[in-house]
C-alpha positions as CSV (number, residue, x, y, z in Angstrom):
1,M,183.8,157.1,-44.8
2,G,184.1,153.3,-44.9
3,Y,180.4,152.8,-45.2
4,L,180.3,155.3,-48.1
5,F,182.8,153.2,-49.9
6,L,180.8,150.1,-49.1
7,A,177.7,151.7,-50.5
8,L,179.6,152.5,-53.7
9,A,180.9,148.9,-53.8
10,I,177.3,147.6,-53.6
11,V,176.1,149.9,-56.3
12,G,178.9,148.8,-58.6
13,E,178.3,145.1,-57.9
14,V,174.5,145.4,-58.4
15,I,174.9,147.2,-61.7
16,A,177.5,144.7,-62.9
17,T,175.3,141.7,-61.9
18,S,172.2,143.2,-63.4
19,F,174.0,143.8,-66.7
20,L,174.9,140.1,-66.8
21,K,171.4,139.5,-68.0
22,L,172.2,141.5,-71.2
23,T,175.2,139.2,-71.9
24,S,173.1,136.1,-72.1
25,G,170.0,134.9,-74.0
26,E,168.9,135.2,-77.5
27,K,170.1,138.8,-78.0
28,T,173.4,139.9,-76.3
29,Y,175.0,143.3,-76.3
30,W,178.8,143.6,-76.5
31,W,178.8,146.8,-74.5
32,A,177.2,145.0,-71.5
33,Y,180.4,143.0,-71.1
34,V,182.2,146.3,-70.6
35,V,179.7,147.5,-68.0
36,V,180.0,144.1,-66.1
37,G,183.8,144.2,-66.1
38,V,184.1,147.9,-65.0
39,G,181.3,147.4,-62.4
40,Y,183.0,144.4,-60.8
41,V,186.5,146.1,-60.8
42,F,185.0,149.2,-59.3
43,A,183.1,147.2,-56.7
44,F,186.2,145.4,-55.5
45,V,188.3,148.6,-55.4
46,M,185.6,150.2,-53.3
47,L,185.4,147.1,-51.0
48,S,189.2,147.3,-50.5
49,L,188.8,151.0,-49.6
50,T,186.0,150.0,-47.2
51,L,188.3,147.6,-45.4
52,Q,191.2,150.1,-45.3
53,K,188.8,152.5,-43.4
54,G,188.4,149.9,-40.7
55,V,185.0,148.3,-41.5
56,P,185.4,144.6,-40.4
57,L,185.5,142.2,-43.3
58,G,182.7,140.0,-42.0
59,I,180.4,142.9,-41.5
60,A,181.3,144.5,-44.9
61,Y,180.8,141.3,-46.8
62,A,177.5,140.5,-45.0
63,I,176.1,143.9,-45.9
64,W,177.4,143.7,-49.4
65,A,176.0,140.2,-50.0
66,G,172.7,140.9,-48.3
67,V,171.9,144.2,-49.9
68,G,173.2,142.9,-53.2
69,V,171.0,139.8,-53.3
70,V,167.9,141.8,-52.4
71,A,168.7,144.6,-54.8
72,V,169.4,142.3,-57.7
73,A,166.2,140.3,-57.0
74,V,164.1,143.5,-57.0
75,I,165.8,144.8,-60.1
76,S,165.2,141.5,-61.9
77,W,161.5,141.7,-60.9
78,L,161.1,145.3,-62.0
79,V,163.3,145.4,-65.1
80,F,163.3,141.9,-66.4
81,H,159.8,140.9,-65.2
82,E,161.1,137.8,-63.4
83,T,158.7,136.4,-60.8
84,L,159.0,136.8,-57.1
85,T,157.1,134.3,-54.9
86,W,156.1,134.9,-51.3
87,Q,158.8,132.5,-50.2
88,Q,161.5,134.5,-52.1
89,I,160.2,137.8,-50.6
90,L,160.3,136.2,-47.1
91,G,163.8,135.1,-47.8
92,M,164.8,138.7,-48.7
93,V,163.2,139.9,-45.5
94,L,165.2,137.3,-43.5
95,V,168.4,138.2,-45.3
96,A,167.9,141.9,-44.6
97,G,167.1,141.0,-40.9
98,G,170.3,138.9,-40.7
99,V,172.4,141.8,-42.0
100,V,170.9,144.2,-39.5
101,L,171.6,141.8,-36.7
102,L,175.2,141.3,-37.8
103,E,175.8,145.0,-37.9
104,A,174.0,145.7,-34.6
105,G,175.9,142.9,-32.9
106,G,179.3,144.1,-34.1
107,K,181.7,146.0,-31.9
108,H,182.0,149.6,-32.9
109,P,184.9,151.8,-31.8
110,S,183.8,154.8,-29.7
């Protein structure tokens, strides 16, 4: 159940971070601030529930940060047409690999 809460935390954080793009630039949308605020509050509540269910903080935060960084970069590329260089793509692969290694190397209760 802890990892379900973590997945929900990641979704909330990725949505909130993605909507930050709509709060800056030439044209801003007032309602985007609401999405950002609600998304971040939701994400931190879900992260708290994740930790209450016994997922170690270091593992939870590594997964949250890694998946979040890659997801936001891909969303920025797809939705906002921002560029992705081969170095950035390699970086995302390395981040994902690091998260997998952190999770695989962690102690899991039987």
